[in-house]
HTML snippet that shows the backbone in 3Dmol.js (N, CA, C, O; Angstrom):
<script src="https://3Dmol.org/build/3Dmol-min.js"></script>
<div id="view" style="width:600px;height:400px;position:relative"></div>
<script>
const pdb = `
ATOM      1  N   UNK A   1       2.889  13.210 -20.058  1.00  0.00           N
ATOM      2  CA  UNK A   1       2.540  14.577 -20.413  1.00  0.00           C
ATOM      3  C   UNK A   1       2.232  14.651 -21.915  1.00  0.00           C
ATOM      4  O   UNK A   1       2.950  14.070 -22.730  1.00  0.00           O
ATOM      5  N   UNK A   2       1.194  15.347 -22.263  1.00  0.00           N
ATOM      6  CA  UNK A   2       0.775  15.475 -23.655  1.00  0.00           C
ATOM      7  C   UNK A   2       1.387  16.740 -24.252  1.00  0.00           C
ATOM      8  O   UNK A   2       1.098  17.845 -23.794  1.00  0.00           O
ATOM      9  N   UNK A   3       2.238  16.580 -25.281  1.00  0.00           N
ATOM     10  CA  UNK A   3       2.900  17.718 -25.918  1.00  0.00           C
ATOM     11  C   UNK A   3       2.091  18.298 -27.071  1.00  0.00           C
ATOM     12  O   UNK A   3       2.507  19.276 -27.692  1.00  0.00           O
ATOM     13  N   UNK A   4       0.942  17.704 -27.362  1.00  0.00           N
ATOM     14  CA  UNK A   4       0.104  18.167 -28.459  1.00  0.00           C
ATOM     15  C   UNK A   4      -0.470  19.544 -28.142  1.00  0.00           C
ATOM     16  O   UNK A   4      -1.052  19.759 -27.079  1.00  0.00           O
ATOM     17  N   UNK A   5      -0.296  20.466 -29.077  1.00  0.00           N
ATOM     18  CA  UNK A   5      -0.822  21.816 -28.906  1.00  0.00           C
ATOM     19  C   UNK A   5      -2.259  21.830 -29.401  1.00  0.00           C
ATOM     20  O   UNK A   5      -2.537  21.455 -30.540  1.00  0.00           O
ATOM     21  N   UNK A   6      -3.152  22.257 -28.553  1.00  0.00           N
ATOM     22  CA  UNK A   6      -4.565  22.337 -28.946  1.00  0.00           C
ATOM     23  C   UNK A   6      -4.833  23.704 -29.566  1.00  0.00           C
ATOM     24  O   UNK A   6      -4.272  24.721 -29.158  1.00  0.00           O
ATOM     25  N   UNK A   7      -5.691  23.690 -30.545  1.00  0.00           N
ATOM     26  CA  UNK A   7      -6.141  24.931 -31.174  1.00  0.00           C
ATOM     27  C   UNK A   7      -7.657  24.967 -31.057  1.00  0.00           C
ATOM     28  O   UNK A   7      -8.332  23.961 -31.278  1.00  0.00           O
ATOM     29  N   UNK A   8      -8.173  26.110 -30.714  1.00  0.00           N
ATOM     30  CA  UNK A   8      -9.610  26.311 -30.566  1.00  0.00           C
ATOM     31  C   UNK A   8     -10.056  27.341 -31.592  1.00  0.00           C
ATOM     32  O   UNK A   8      -9.285  28.209 -32.002  1.00  0.00           O
ATOM     33  N   UNK A   9     -11.298  27.232 -31.993  1.00  0.00           N
ATOM     34  CA  UNK A   9     -11.830  28.098 -33.036  1.00  0.00           C
ATOM     35  C   UNK A   9     -13.126  28.757 -32.586  1.00  0.00           C
ATOM     36  O   UNK A   9     -13.964  28.137 -31.930  1.00  0.00           O
ATOM     37  N   UNK A  10     -13.271  30.016 -32.949  1.00  0.00           N
ATOM     38  CA  UNK A  10     -14.543  30.713 -32.867  1.00  0.00           C
ATOM     39  C   UNK A  10     -14.948  30.909 -34.325  1.00  0.00           C
ATOM     40  O   UNK A  10     -14.131  31.322 -35.148  1.00  0.00           O
ATOM     41  N   UNK A  11     -16.199  30.615 -34.645  1.00  0.00           N
ATOM     42  CA  UNK A  11     -16.588  30.617 -36.057  1.00  0.00           C
ATOM     43  C   UNK A  11     -17.988  31.194 -36.250  1.00  0.00           C
ATOM     44  O   UNK A  11     -18.809  31.230 -35.334  1.00  0.00           O
ATOM     45  N   UNK A  12     -18.221  31.641 -37.478  1.00  0.00           N
ATOM     46  CA  UNK A  12     -19.536  32.150 -37.870  1.00  0.00           C
ATOM     47  C   UNK A  12     -20.003  31.375 -39.090  1.00  0.00           C
ATOM     48  O   UNK A  12     -19.281  31.251 -40.079  1.00  0.00           O
ATOM     49  N   UNK A  13     -21.215  30.857 -39.006  1.00  0.00           N
ATOM     50  CA  UNK A  13     -21.863  30.171 -40.121  1.00  0.00           C
ATOM     51  C   UNK A  13     -23.027  31.015 -40.604  1.00  0.00           C
ATOM     52  O   UNK A  13     -23.573  31.828 -39.858  1.00  0.00           O
ATOM     53  N   UNK A  14     -23.400  30.816 -41.853  1.00  0.00           N
ATOM     54  CA  UNK A  14     -24.575  31.496 -42.387  1.00  0.00           C
ATOM     55  C   UNK A  14     -25.310  30.549 -43.324  1.00  0.00           C
ATOM     56  O   UNK A  14     -24.804  29.490 -43.694  1.00  0.00           O
ATOM     57  N   UNK A  15     -26.513  30.958 -43.695  1.00  0.00           N
ATOM     58  CA  UNK A  15     -27.274  30.168 -44.665  1.00  0.00           C
ATOM     59  C   UNK A  15     -26.940  30.650 -46.075  1.00  0.00           C
ATOM     60  O   UNK A  15     -26.139  31.569 -46.249  1.00  0.00           O
ATOM     61  N   UNK A  16     -27.540  30.045 -47.050  1.00  0.00           N
ATOM     62  CA  UNK A  16     -27.207  30.314 -48.448  1.00  0.00           C
ATOM     63  C   UNK A  16     -27.385  31.782 -48.832  1.00  0.00           C
ATOM     64  O   UNK A  16     -26.542  32.342 -49.532  1.00  0.00           O
ATOM     65  N   UNK A  17     -28.468  32.407 -48.384  1.00  0.00           N
ATOM     66  CA  UNK A  17     -28.709  33.808 -48.771  1.00  0.00           C
ATOM     67  C   UNK A  17     -28.157  34.811 -47.760  1.00  0.00           C
ATOM     68  O   UNK A  17     -28.421  36.009 -47.861  1.00  0.00           O
ATOM     69  N   UNK A  18     -27.389  34.319 -46.785  1.00  0.00           N
ATOM     70  CA  UNK A  18     -26.717  35.141 -45.770  1.00  0.00           C
ATOM     71  C   UNK A  18     -27.683  35.934 -44.892  1.00  0.00           C
ATOM     72  O   UNK A  18     -27.340  37.010 -44.402  1.00  0.00           O
ATOM     73  N   UNK A  19     -28.870  35.411 -44.698  1.00  0.00           N
ATOM     74  CA  UNK A  19     -29.858  36.092 -43.875  1.00  0.00           C
ATOM     75  C   UNK A  19     -29.841  35.680 -42.411  1.00  0.00           C
ATOM     76  O   UNK A  19     -30.441  36.350 -41.570  1.00  0.00           O
ATOM     77  N   UNK A  20     -29.158  34.580 -42.100  1.00  0.00           N
ATOM     78  CA  UNK A  20     -29.118  34.054 -40.735  1.00  0.00           C
ATOM     79  C   UNK A  20     -27.667  33.761 -40.366  1.00  0.00           C
ATOM     80  O   UNK A  20     -26.907  33.238 -41.181  1.00  0.00           O
ATOM     81  N   UNK A  21     -27.283  34.100 -39.126  1.00  0.00           N
ATOM     82  CA  UNK A  21     -25.935  33.825 -38.639  1.00  0.00           C
ATOM     83  C   UNK A  21     -25.974  32.908 -37.430  1.00  0.00           C
ATOM     84  O   UNK A  21     -26.907  32.953 -36.628  1.00  0.00           O
ATOM     85  N   UNK A  22     -24.953  32.078 -37.311  1.00  0.00           N
ATOM     86  CA  UNK A  22     -24.766  31.219 -36.139  1.00  0.00           C
ATOM     87  C   UNK A  22     -23.316  31.380 -35.707  1.00  0.00           C
ATOM     88  O   UNK A  22     -22.408  31.302 -36.534  1.00  0.00           O
ATOM     89  N   UNK A  23     -23.096  31.605 -34.419  1.00  0.00           N
ATOM     90  CA  UNK A  23     -21.755  31.779 -33.882  1.00  0.00           C
ATOM     91  C   UNK A  23     -21.488  30.679 -32.871  1.00  0.00           C
ATOM     92  O   UNK A  23     -22.329  30.392 -32.019  1.00  0.00           O
ATOM     93  N   UNK A  24     -20.315  30.063 -32.966  1.00  0.00           N
ATOM     94  CA  UNK A  24     -19.958  29.006 -32.033  1.00  0.00           C
ATOM     95  C   UNK A  24     -18.465  28.932 -31.826  1.00  0.00           C
ATOM     96  O   UNK A  24     -17.704  29.683 -32.437  1.00  0.00           O
ATOM     97  N   UNK A  25     -18.042  28.012 -30.951  1.00  0.00           N
ATOM     98  CA  UNK A  25     -16.618  27.737 -30.782  1.00  0.00           C
ATOM     99  C   UNK A  25     -16.434  26.236 -30.630  1.00  0.00           C
ATOM    100  O   UNK A  25     -17.345  25.526 -30.205  1.00  0.00           O
ATOM    101  N   UNK A  26     -15.242  25.760 -30.981  1.00  0.00           N
ATOM    102  CA  UNK A  26     -14.986  24.330 -30.992  1.00  0.00           C
ATOM    103  C   UNK A  26     -13.489  24.046 -30.941  1.00  0.00           C
ATOM    104  O   UNK A  26     -12.670  24.929 -31.194  1.00  0.00           O
ATOM    105  N   UNK A  27     -13.146  22.816 -30.615  1.00  0.00           N
ATOM    106  CA  UNK A  27     -11.754  22.360 -30.654  1.00  0.00           C
ATOM    107  C   UNK A  27     -11.393  21.808 -32.031  1.00  0.00           C
ATOM    108  O   UNK A  27     -10.222  21.807 -32.409  1.00  0.00           O
ATOM    109  N   UNK A  28     -12.379  21.344 -32.774  1.00  0.00           N
ATOM    110  CA  UNK A  28     -12.117  20.725 -34.067  1.00  0.00           C
ATOM    111  C   UNK A  28     -13.098  21.294 -35.087  1.00  0.00           C
ATOM    112  O   UNK A  28     -14.237  20.839 -35.191  1.00  0.00           O
ATOM    113  N   UNK A  29     -12.647  22.276 -35.824  1.00  0.00           N
ATOM    114  CA  UNK A  29     -13.528  22.986 -36.748  1.00  0.00           C
ATOM    115  C   UNK A  29     -14.052  22.069 -37.854  1.00  0.00           C
ATOM    116  O   UNK A  29     -15.231  22.129 -38.204  1.00  0.00           O
ATOM    117  N   UNK A  30     -13.196  21.235 -38.394  1.00  0.00           N
ATOM    118  CA  UNK A  30     -13.607  20.347 -39.490  1.00  0.00           C
ATOM    119  C   UNK A  30     -14.741  19.408 -39.059  1.00  0.00           C
ATOM    120  O   UNK A  30     -15.742  19.272 -39.763  1.00  0.00           O
ATOM    121  N   UNK A  31     -14.578  18.771 -37.914  1.00  0.00           N
ATOM    122  CA  UNK A  31     -15.599  17.847 -37.404  1.00  0.00           C
ATOM    123  C   UNK A  31     -16.883  18.594 -37.084  1.00  0.00           C
ATOM    124  O   UNK A  31     -17.977  18.112 -37.378  1.00  0.00           O
ATOM    125  N   UNK A  32     -16.753  19.763 -36.485  1.00  0.00           N
ATOM    126  CA  UNK A  32     -17.938  20.551 -36.118  1.00  0.00           C
ATOM    127  C   UNK A  32     -18.724  20.980 -37.356  1.00  0.00           C
ATOM    128  O   UNK A  32     -19.954  20.929 -37.366  1.00  0.00           O
ATOM    129  N   UNK A  33     -18.008  21.402 -38.397  1.00  0.00           N
ATOM    130  CA  UNK A  33     -18.686  21.803 -39.636  1.00  0.00           C
ATOM    131  C   UNK A  33     -19.408  20.622 -40.277  1.00  0.00           C
ATOM    132  O   UNK A  33     -20.509  20.775 -40.805  1.00  0.00           O
ATOM    133  N   UNK A  34     -18.793  19.455 -40.230  1.00  0.00           N
ATOM    134  CA  UNK A  34     -19.449  18.259 -40.766  1.00  0.00           C
ATOM    135  C   UNK A  34     -20.729  17.952 -40.010  1.00  0.00           C
ATOM    136  O   UNK A  34     -21.730  17.565 -40.614  1.00  0.00           O
ATOM    137  N   UNK A  35     -20.707  18.123 -38.691  1.00  0.00           N
ATOM    138  CA  UNK A  35     -21.914  17.894 -37.892  1.00  0.00           C
ATOM    139  C   UNK A  35     -23.015  18.875 -38.272  1.00  0.00           C
ATOM    140  O   UNK A  35     -24.180  18.493 -38.388  1.00  0.00           O
ATOM    141  N   UNK A  36     -22.646  20.140 -38.465  1.00  0.00           N
ATOM    142  CA  UNK A  36     -23.646  21.133 -38.863  1.00  0.00           C
ATOM    143  C   UNK A  36     -24.247  20.763 -40.226  1.00  0.00           C
ATOM    144  O   UNK A  36     -25.459  20.863 -40.418  1.00  0.00           O
ATOM    145  N   UNK A  37     -23.418  20.345 -41.150  1.00  0.00           N
ATOM    146  CA  UNK A  37     -23.912  19.993 -42.494  1.00  0.00           C
ATOM    147  C   UNK A  37     -24.819  18.770 -42.466  1.00  0.00           C
ATOM    148  O   UNK A  37     -25.755  18.675 -43.258  1.00  0.00           O
ATOM    149  N   UNK A  38     -24.549  17.832 -41.558  1.00  0.00           N
ATOM    150  CA  UNK A  38     -25.385  16.637 -41.424  1.00  0.00           C
ATOM    151  C   UNK A  38     -26.654  16.906 -40.624  1.00  0.00           C
ATOM    152  O   UNK A  38     -27.543  16.056 -40.569  1.00  0.00           O
ATOM    153  N   UNK A  39     -26.746  18.082 -40.002  1.00  0.00           N
ATOM    154  CA  UNK A  39     -27.919  18.420 -39.209  1.00  0.00           C
ATOM    155  C   UNK A  39     -27.840  17.951 -37.771  1.00  0.00           C
ATOM    156  O   UNK A  39     -28.849  17.945 -37.067  1.00  0.00           O
ATOM    157  N   UNK A  40     -26.647  17.555 -37.320  1.00  0.00           N
ATOM    158  CA  UNK A  40     -26.487  17.093 -35.934  1.00  0.00           C
ATOM    159  C   UNK A  40     -25.679  18.070 -35.096  1.00  0.00           C
ATOM    160  O   UNK A  40     -25.385  17.781 -33.936  1.00  0.00           O
ATOM    161  N   UNK A  41     -25.312  19.221 -35.654  1.00  0.00           N
ATOM    162  CA  UNK A  41     -24.486  20.192 -34.939  1.00  0.00           C
ATOM    163  C   UNK A  41     -25.252  21.000 -33.917  1.00  0.00           C
ATOM    164  O   UNK A  41     -24.786  21.170 -32.791  1.00  0.00           O
ATOM    165  N   UNK A  42     -26.405  21.496 -34.281  1.00  0.00           N
ATOM    166  CA  UNK A  42     -27.245  22.301 -33.391  1.00  0.00           C
ATOM    167  C   UNK A  42     -28.644  22.359 -34.003  1.00  0.00           C
ATOM    168  O   UNK A  42     -28.799  22.343 -35.224  1.00  0.00           O
ATOM    169  N   UNK A  43     -29.631  22.425 -33.163  1.00  0.00           N
ATOM    170  CA  UNK A  43     -31.019  22.494 -33.636  1.00  0.00           C
ATOM    171  C   UNK A  43     -31.220  23.738 -34.507  1.00  0.00           C
ATOM    172  O   UNK A  43     -31.882  23.679 -35.543  1.00  0.00           O
ATOM    173  N   UNK A  44     -30.644  24.861 -34.076  1.00  0.00           N
ATOM    174  CA  UNK A  44     -30.792  26.120 -34.806  1.00  0.00           C
ATOM    175  C   UNK A  44     -30.245  26.001 -36.231  1.00  0.00           C
ATOM    176  O   UNK A  44     -30.903  26.411 -37.187  1.00  0.00           O
ATOM    177  N   UNK A  45     -29.040  25.438 -36.370  1.00  0.00           N
ATOM    178  CA  UNK A  45     -28.436  25.346 -37.702  1.00  0.00           C
ATOM    179  C   UNK A  45     -29.208  24.391 -38.604  1.00  0.00           C
ATOM    180  O   UNK A  45     -29.286  24.603 -39.814  1.00  0.00           O
ATOM    181  N   UNK A  46     -29.770  23.355 -38.027  1.00  0.00           N
ATOM    182  CA  UNK A  46     -30.580  22.426 -38.812  1.00  0.00           C
ATOM    183  C   UNK A  46     -31.876  23.097 -39.257  1.00  0.00           C
ATOM    184  O   UNK A  46     -32.277  22.972 -40.414  1.00  0.00           O
ATOM    185  N   UNK A  47     -32.525  23.805 -38.346  1.00  0.00           N
ATOM    186  CA  UNK A  47     -33.809  24.435 -38.629  1.00  0.00           C
ATOM    187  C   UNK A  47     -33.692  25.503 -39.723  1.00  0.00           C
ATOM    188  O   UNK A  47     -34.574  25.629 -40.572  1.00  0.00           O
ATOM    189  N   UNK A  48     -32.605  26.264 -39.694  1.00  0.00           N
ATOM    190  CA  UNK A  48     -32.450  27.370 -40.639  1.00  0.00           C
ATOM    191  C   UNK A  48     -31.450  27.069 -41.765  1.00  0.00           C
ATOM    192  O   UNK A  48     -31.075  27.970 -42.516  1.00  0.00           O
ATOM    193  N   UNK A  49     -31.020  25.811 -41.882  1.00  0.00           N
ATOM    194  CA  UNK A  49     -30.103  25.390 -42.939  1.00  0.00           C
ATOM    195  C   UNK A  49     -28.845  26.259 -42.968  1.00  0.00           C
ATOM    196  O   UNK A  49     -28.435  26.755 -44.017  1.00  0.00           O
ATOM    197  N   UNK A  50     -28.252  26.426 -41.798  1.00  0.00           N
ATOM    198  CA  UNK A  50     -27.074  27.272 -41.623  1.00  0.00           C
ATOM    199  C   UNK A  50     -25.845  26.380 -41.536  1.00  0.00           C
ATOM    200  O   UNK A  50     -25.615  25.735 -40.513  1.00  0.00           O
ATOM    201  N   UNK A  51     -25.048  26.339 -42.613  1.00  0.00           N
ATOM    202  CA  UNK A  51     -23.846  25.512 -42.572  1.00  0.00           C
ATOM    203  C   UNK A  51     -22.700  26.029 -43.432  1.00  0.00           C
ATOM    204  O   UNK A  51     -21.708  25.323 -43.617  1.00  0.00           O
ATOM    205  N   UNK A  52     -22.811  27.240 -43.960  1.00  0.00           N
ATOM    206  CA  UNK A  52     -21.715  27.820 -44.742  1.00  0.00           C
ATOM    207  C   UNK A  52     -20.783  28.599 -43.819  1.00  0.00           C
ATOM    208  O   UNK A  52     -21.207  29.553 -43.166  1.00  0.00           O
ATOM    209  N   UNK A  53     -19.525  28.199 -43.763  1.00  0.00           N
ATOM    210  CA  UNK A  53     -18.539  28.898 -42.947  1.00  0.00           C
ATOM    211  C   UNK A  53     -18.201  30.228 -43.611  1.00  0.00           C
ATOM    212  O   UNK A  53     -17.746  30.257 -44.754  1.00  0.00           O
ATOM    213  N   UNK A  54     -18.421  31.324 -42.896  1.00  0.00           N
ATOM    214  CA  UNK A  54     -18.128  32.646 -43.461  1.00  0.00           C
ATOM    215  C   UNK A  54     -16.961  33.326 -42.754  1.00  0.00           C
ATOM    216  O   UNK A  54     -16.398  34.291 -43.272  1.00  0.00           O
ATOM    217  N   UNK A  55     -16.588  32.819 -41.551  1.00  0.00           N
ATOM    218  CA  UNK A  55     -15.501  33.461 -40.798  1.00  0.00           C
ATOM    219  C   UNK A  55     -15.058  32.548 -39.666  1.00  0.00           C
ATOM    220  O   UNK A  55     -15.876  31.837 -39.082  1.00  0.00           O
ATOM    221  N   UNK A  56     -13.766  32.567 -39.355  1.00  0.00           N
ATOM    222  CA  UNK A  56     -13.279  31.876 -38.159  1.00  0.00           C
ATOM    223  C   UNK A  56     -11.994  32.515 -37.658  1.00  0.00           C
ATOM    224  O   UNK A  56     -11.272  33.167 -38.412  1.00  0.00           O
ATOM    225  N   UNK A  57     -11.724  32.319 -36.386  1.00  0.00           N
ATOM    226  CA  UNK A  57     -10.497  32.777 -35.746  1.00  0.00           C
ATOM    227  C   UNK A  57      -9.915  31.619 -34.946  1.00  0.00           C
ATOM    228  O   UNK A  57     -10.655  30.777 -34.435  1.00  0.00           O
ATOM    229  N   UNK A  58      -8.580  31.576 -34.837  1.00  0.00           N
ATOM    230  CA  UNK A  58      -7.896  30.531 -34.077  1.00  0.00           C
ATOM    231  C   UNK A  58      -7.430  31.085 -32.734  1.00  0.00           C
ATOM    232  O   UNK A  58      -7.068  32.256 -32.615  1.00  0.00           O
ATOM    233  N   UNK A  59      -7.450  30.206 -31.718  1.00  0.00           N
ATOM    234  CA  UNK A  59      -6.995  30.566 -30.377  1.00  0.00           C
ATOM    235  C   UNK A  59      -6.201  29.416 -29.780  1.00  0.00           C
ATOM    236  O   UNK A  59      -6.474  28.251 -30.068  1.00  0.00           O
ATOM    237  N   UNK A  60      -5.225  29.740 -28.953  1.00  0.00           N
ATOM    238  CA  UNK A  60      -4.449  28.722 -28.243  1.00  0.00           C
ATOM    239  C   UNK A  60      -5.101  28.335 -26.925  1.00  0.00           C
ATOM    240  O   UNK A  60      -4.807  27.281 -26.361  1.00  0.00           O
ATOM    241  N   UNK A  61      -5.984  29.191 -26.444  1.00  0.00           N
ATOM    242  CA  UNK A  61      -6.612  28.983 -25.141  1.00  0.00           C
ATOM    243  C   UNK A  61      -8.129  28.910 -25.318  1.00  0.00           C
ATOM    244  O   UNK A  61      -8.741  29.794 -25.917  1.00  0.00           O
ATOM    245  N   UNK A  62      -8.723  27.839 -24.785  1.00  0.00           N
ATOM    246  CA  UNK A  62     -10.164  27.609 -24.933  1.00  0.00           C
ATOM    247  C   UNK A  62     -10.983  28.774 -24.391  1.00  0.00           C
ATOM    248  O   UNK A  62     -11.971  29.181 -25.002  1.00  0.00           O
ATOM    249  N   UNK A  63     -10.577  29.304 -23.258  1.00  0.00           N
ATOM    250  CA  UNK A  63     -11.308  30.407 -22.628  1.00  0.00           C
ATOM    251  C   UNK A  63     -11.382  31.626 -23.552  1.00  0.00           C
ATOM    252  O   UNK A  63     -12.394  32.325 -23.580  1.00  0.00           O
ATOM    253  N   UNK A  64     -10.310  31.878 -24.307  1.00  0.00           N
ATOM    254  CA  UNK A  64     -10.302  33.012 -25.236  1.00  0.00           C
ATOM    255  C   UNK A  64     -11.298  32.795 -26.378  1.00  0.00           C
ATOM    256  O   UNK A  64     -11.988  33.728 -26.789  1.00  0.00           O
ATOM    257  N   UNK A  65     -11.367  31.582 -26.879  1.00  0.00           N
ATOM    258  CA  UNK A  65     -12.321  31.276 -27.951  1.00  0.00           C
ATOM    259  C   UNK A  65     -13.757  31.446 -27.457  1.00  0.00           C
ATOM    260  O   UNK A  65     -14.609  31.983 -28.164  1.00  0.00           O
ATOM    261  N   UNK A  66     -14.010  30.985 -26.246  1.00  0.00           N
ATOM    262  CA  UNK A  66     -15.349  31.112 -25.667  1.00  0.00           C
ATOM    263  C   UNK A  66     -15.708  32.579 -25.423  1.00  0.00           C
ATOM    264  O   UNK A  66     -16.842  32.994 -25.663  1.00  0.00           O
ATOM    265  N   UNK A  67     -14.745  33.353 -24.951  1.00  0.00           N
ATOM    266  CA  UNK A  67     -14.985  34.785 -24.721  1.00  0.00           C
ATOM    267  C   UNK A  67     -15.262  35.512 -26.034  1.00  0.00           C
ATOM    268  O   UNK A  67     -16.120  36.392 -26.095  1.00  0.00           O
ATOM    269  N   UNK A  68     -14.534  35.142 -27.079  1.00  0.00           N
ATOM    270  CA  UNK A  68     -14.747  35.767 -28.384  1.00  0.00           C
ATOM    271  C   UNK A  68     -16.135  35.424 -28.924  1.00  0.00           C
ATOM    272  O   UNK A  68     -16.810  36.273 -29.506  1.00  0.00           O
ATOM    273  N   UNK A  69     -16.553  34.175 -28.727  1.00  0.00           N
ATOM    274  CA  UNK A  69     -17.899  33.770 -29.140  1.00  0.00           C
ATOM    275  C   UNK A  69     -18.941  34.647 -28.452  1.00  0.00           C
ATOM    276  O   UNK A  69     -19.860  35.148 -29.100  1.00  0.00           O
ATOM    277  N   UNK A  70     -18.801  34.831 -27.154  1.00  0.00           N
ATOM    278  CA  UNK A  70     -19.759  35.666 -26.406  1.00  0.00           C
ATOM    279  C   UNK A  70     -19.728  37.104 -26.896  1.00  0.00           C
ATOM    280  O   UNK A  70     -20.769  37.747 -27.025  1.00  0.00           O
ATOM    281  N   UNK A  71     -18.516  37.611 -27.173  1.00  0.00           N
ATOM    282  CA  UNK A  71     -18.401  38.980 -27.667  1.00  0.00           C
ATOM    283  C   UNK A  71     -19.132  39.135 -28.999  1.00  0.00           C
ATOM    284  O   UNK A  71     -19.889  40.088 -29.186  1.00  0.00           O
ATOM    285  N   UNK A  72     -18.907  38.202 -29.922  1.00  0.00           N
ATOM    286  CA  UNK A  72     -19.564  38.278 -31.229  1.00  0.00           C
ATOM    287  C   UNK A  72     -21.075  38.132 -31.116  1.00  0.00           C
ATOM    288  O   UNK A  72     -21.820  38.796 -31.838  1.00  0.00           O
ATOM    289  N   UNK A  73     -21.529  37.273 -30.219  1.00  0.00           N
ATOM    290  CA  UNK A  73     -22.975  37.100 -30.044  1.00  0.00           C
ATOM    291  C   UNK A  73     -23.634  38.368 -29.521  1.00  0.00           C
ATOM    292  O   UNK A  73     -24.822  38.587 -29.756  1.00  0.00           O
ATOM    293  N   UNK A  74     -22.887  39.198 -28.821  1.00  0.00           N
ATOM    294  CA  UNK A  74     -23.439  40.442 -28.287  1.00  0.00           C
ATOM    295  C   UNK A  74     -23.420  41.581 -29.295  1.00  0.00           C
ATOM    296  O   UNK A  74     -24.059  42.609 -29.071  1.00  0.00           O
ATOM    297  N   UNK A  75     -22.700  41.420 -30.402  1.00  0.00           N
ATOM    298  CA  UNK A  75     -22.642  42.463 -31.415  1.00  0.00           C
ATOM    299  C   UNK A  75     -23.961  42.558 -32.161  1.00  0.00           C
ATOM    300  O   UNK A  75     -24.663  41.562 -32.338  1.00  0.00           O
ATOM    301  N   UNK A  76     -24.283  43.749 -32.590  1.00  0.00           N
ATOM    302  CA  UNK A  76     -25.458  43.975 -33.432  1.00  0.00           C
ATOM    303  C   UNK A  76     -25.247  43.255 -34.765  1.00  0.00           C
ATOM    304  O   UNK A  76     -24.120  43.196 -35.258  1.00  0.00           O
ATOM    305  N   UNK A  77     -26.292  42.719 -35.344  1.00  0.00           N
ATOM    306  CA  UNK A  77     -26.187  41.925 -36.570  1.00  0.00           C
ATOM    307  C   UNK A  77     -25.469  42.671 -37.699  1.00  0.00           C
ATOM    308  O   UNK A  77     -24.700  42.055 -38.437  1.00  0.00           O
ATOM    309  N   UNK A  78     -25.697  43.962 -37.852  1.00  0.00           N
ATOM    310  CA  UNK A  78     -25.055  44.734 -38.921  1.00  0.00           C
ATOM    311  C   UNK A  78     -23.532  44.778 -38.763  1.00  0.00           C
ATOM    312  O   UNK A  78     -22.816  44.882 -39.759  1.00  0.00           O
ATOM    313  N   UNK A  79     -23.031  44.701 -37.530  1.00  0.00           N
ATOM    314  CA  UNK A  79     -21.585  44.741 -37.294  1.00  0.00           C
ATOM    315  C   UNK A  79     -20.932  43.426 -37.649  1.00  0.00           C
ATOM    316  O   UNK A  79     -19.764  43.389 -38.037  1.00  0.00           O
ATOM    317  N   UNK A  80     -21.688  42.337 -37.518  1.00  0.00           N
ATOM    318  CA  UNK A  80     -21.125  41.010 -37.769  1.00  0.00           C
ATOM    319  C   UNK A  80     -20.860  40.865 -39.235  1.00  0.00           C
ATOM    320  O   UNK A  80     -20.383  39.819 -39.676  1.00  0.00           O
TER     321      UNK A  80
END
`;
const viewer = $3Dmol.createViewer("view");
viewer.addModel(pdb, "pdb");
viewer.setStyle({}, {cartoon: {color: "spectrum"}});
viewer.zoomTo();
viewer.render();
</script>
């Protein structure tokens, strides 16, 4: 049995001038951010140079992190 507690993250990235947002979720925020910075995280983040972490939340349950990601993606840009 694995006693390791997993933590999941929902996060928001932006570009340098804060004109573009990217929302995602992951099990390892540090590794995911490194992938975005290297241009291997997502095509969208590479295309728009989106790799500055502007916000994140922690979750104990993966499903909650995924639900939060969907909720944030449905918000109007001005609310984010």
